[in-house]
N, C-alpha and C positions, 0 to 999 in steps of 0.2 A: 504494500500500500504506500502511495506517495505521501508527500507532505500535505498537511491539512491547510486549507485556505484560512484567511483571517475570519471570514464569515463562519466557517465550520468551527474554528476555535471559540468564537463568541457563542455559538450555539451550544457547544459542549459545556462551556463555562456556565451558561444559563441553566442547562440541565443539571449540572452539579450543584449549583446554588439552590435549585428547587429541591433536590434530594436532601441537602443539608437543612433547608428550611422545614422539610417534612419530618425531620428528626432522625434521619439515618446517620450513622457514625461514619467516620472517615474510611475505615477499613471496609465496612460493608458497602459503602458507596463506590469505592475503588473497584471492588470485585464485580458489582453489578454493572457499572459503567464500562469497565474494560471488556466484559462479555458482550454488552450491548453494542459497543462501538467497534469491536474487533481490534482493539489496540492493547498495548501492554499495560500492565498495572501502573507502571511508572508514568505513562502518558496520562492515564486517568487521574493519578495523584496530582499531576501538574494542573489539570483543570480544576480539581477540588481545591488546591491551594489558592488558585486565582479567585475562585468563588468565595473561599473563606476570607480572603483579603477584602473582597468587595463587601461581604457581610459585615466585617469589622468596621469598614469605613462608613457603612450605612448606620451602624449602631452609634457611632460617634455623633451623628446628626439627630438621632432619635431622642426625644425628651424622656428622661428616666422615669417619670411618672407614667407615661404611656406604656413603656416597657414593663414596668412593675404591674400595671393593671392587666396587661396581656398575660404575663406569667401567672398571676392570680387566677385569671379566667381559665387558663389551660389546666392549672392545678385543680381547680374546682371540678372541671370536666372529668379529670382523671379520678378524683375521689368519688364522684357520682358513678362513674363506670365501674370502679372497684366495688362499690357498695352493691350495685346491681348484680355483679357476678359473685357476690359474697366473698370477695378477696379482701378481708378486713385488715390484713397486714399491710397491703398496699395502700388502703384507705388511711390507716394510721400514719404511714410514712408521708402521705400527702398532707395530712393535717399538721404533722410536725414541720414539714417544709413551709407551709403557710405561716405557722407560728414564727419560724426563723426569718421569713421574709418580711413579715408585717409587725408582729408584736415585739420581738426582741430589739430591733433597731429603734422602735419608738420609746422603749422603756430603758434603753441603755444610757447610763450616766457617763459623763466624761471621766476618764481615768484620773484619779487623784494621784498626785506625786507624793510619795512618802519618803522620809529620809532614812528609813531602816536599811541598813547595809549599803548606804550610799555615802561614802566619806569624801 
């Protein structure tokens, strides 16, 4: 197979970005995409890396409150799904995650500096 055109590379990057957005991990994405495109795993990882960099650049622009609300929404959906399937361990893990994302940061007090063992 010859070299991919710029258009093909952009198309691959967009597809890799979609997989990352859908929650696939890097390794799983690389395996699926390399099979689908008929390329090496290394080539698929290059597209995934470019997609990841694009995702990070986009996150820098996103308001943190919007991101937190999206994470809370997805966690609530996961908890609801876990409860429906009677997977209570996963539901508890989701509840714990919600607590860590929302309650703990709101109640955390700034660390006080003490002079114990600081000479």
